C-alpha positions in Angstrom: 24.6 -27.0 -21.7 21.8 -25.3 -23.6 21.8 -21.5 -23.8 18.6 -19.7 -22.8 17.6 -18.7 -26.4 17.9 -22.3 -27.6 16.0 -23.6 -24.6 13.3 -21.0 -25.1 13.0 -22.0 -28.8 12.8 -25.7 -27.9 10.1 -25.1 -25.2 8.1 -22.6 -27.1 5.4 -25.2 -28.1 4.9 -26.0 -24.3 4.8 -22.3 -23.5 2.2 -21.6 -26.2 0.1 -24.6 -25.1 -0.2 -23.1 -21.6 -0.1 -19.4 -22.2 -2.6 -19.0 -25.1 -5.6 -20.5 -23.2 -4.6 -18.7 -20.0 -4.5 -15.3 -21.8 -7.7 -16.1 -23.6 -9.6 -17.0 -20.4 -8.2 -14.0 -18.5 -9.4 -11.7 -21.3 -12.8 -13.3 -21.2 -13.0 -12.7 -17.4 -12.0 -9.1 -17.8 -14.6 -8.5 -20.4 -17.3 -10.2 -18.4 -16.4 -9.1 -14.8 -13.7 -6.5 -15.0 -11.2 -8.6 -13.1 -10.2 -12.2 -12.4 -8.5 -14.2 -9.7 -5.3 -16.1 -10.5 -5.8 -19.4 -12.3 -3.4 -22.0 -13.7 -2.8 -24.9 -15.9 -0.2 -27.6 -15.9 1.2 -29.6 -18.8 2.0 -33.2 -18.2 5.0 -35.0 -19.7 2.7 -36.7 -22.1 1.1 -33.5 -23.3 -2.1 -33.4 -21.3 -3.4 -30.0 -20.1 -4.6 -30.1 -16.4 -6.6 -27.2 -15.1 -5.7 -26.1 -11.6 -7.8 -23.8 -9.5 -7.8 -22.6 -5.9 -10.3 -21.3 -3.4 -10.0 -19.9 0.1 -13.6 -20.9 0.8 -14.9 -17.3 1.0 -17.7 -15.8 -1.1 -15.5 -12.8 -1.9 -11.8 -13.2 -2.2 -8.7 -11.4 -3.4 -5.9 -12.3 -5.7 -3.5 -11.9 -2.8 -5.4 -14.6 -0.9 -5.7 -17.0 -3.9 -2.2 -16.9 -5.4 -0.3 -18.7 -2.6 -3.1 -21.3 -2.4 -2.8 -21.8 -6.2 1.0 -22.2 -6.0 0.5 -24.8 -3.3 -2.0 -26.6 -5.5 0.4 -26.7 -8.4 3.2 -28.1 -6.2 0.7 -30.8 -5.0 -0.2 -31.7 -8.6 3.5 -31.8 -9.5 4.1 -34.2 -6.5 1.4 -36.6 -7.8 1.9 -36.3 -11.6 4.9 -36.0 -13.9 4.6 -32.4 -15.1 6.6 -30.8 -17.9 5.5 -27.2 -17.2 3.1 -25.0 -15.3 1.4 -21.6 -16.2 -0.2 -19.1 -13.8 -2.2 -16.2 -14.9 -2.8 -13.1 -12.7 -3.9 -9.5 -13.1 -0.9 -7.2 -12.3 0.3 -3.6 -12.7 3.6 -3.1 -14.5 5.7 0.0 -15.2 7.8 -0.1 -18.3 10.9 2.1 -18.5 9.9 5.7 -19.2 6.2 4.9 -19.1 3.3 5.2 -16.6 2.0 2.2 -14.7 -0.4 0.0 -16.7 -2.5 -3.0 -16.1 -1.4 -6.3 -17.6 -2.3 -9.9 -17.7 0.8 -11.8 -16.5 1.3 -15.5 -17.3 4.2 -17.0 -15.5 5.6 -20.1 -17.3 7.8 -22.5 -15.4 9.3 -25.5 -17.1 10.9 -28.6 -15.7 14.0 -27.9 -17.8 14.8 -24.8 -15.7 13.2 -22.1 -17.9 11.0 -19.5 -16.3 9.5 -16.7 -18.3 7.0 -14.0 -17.4 4.7 -13.0 -20.3 2.8 -9.8 -20.1 -0.2 -8.5 -22.1 -0.9 -4.8 -21.2 -4.5 -3.8 -21.3 -6.6 -0.7 -20.8 -10.4 -0.2 -20.5 -11.7 2.4 -22.9 -15.0 4.1 -22.3 -16.7 3.1 -25.6 -14.4 0.4 -26.9 -14.2 -1.8 -23.8 -10.9 -3.6 -23.1 -8.0 -3.0 -25.5 -5.1 -5.4 -25.3 -1.6 -4.6 -26.2 1.2 -6.7 -27.6 2.5 -9.5 -25.5 6.1 -9.4 -24.4 8.2 -11.7 -22.3 11.1 -11.5 -19.9 13.2 -14.1 -18.1 11.9 -14.5 -14.5 12.7 -16.3 -11.3 10.5 -19.3 -10.4 7.6 -18.5 -8.1 6.0 -21.9 -7.8 9.1 -24.0 -7.7 7.2 -27.2 -8.5 10.4 -29.2 -9.1 
């Protein structure tokens, strides 16, 4: 059986293939619109990136409305295609031990090989400097999509 640290190291290329573009797109959305709705990508077993989006059919929507629809869409893609991993980006508020709540981009990474990691990139909007993004950190997480 592979320990978590070894598995994380083995799957890091898959994690980066999904997380990097998700973080980049989320940052672009923040800069352009001040917010974003959850969005996702999937990595097929042969290395192809598949974009996955969701809509509730309304002109104005919320992240709370979109996230379950997006999770369903990812499960549907996983039922039709052989996926290695999925990544979901959302705008969240986190509270680190001993600190005040802060905004963060969260990218949830779930891999077929039973590794789930939540990556967080804290951010703040400054009056004259625009958005300032902090260092990304990760923690082990429970699966939310459960595509497998």
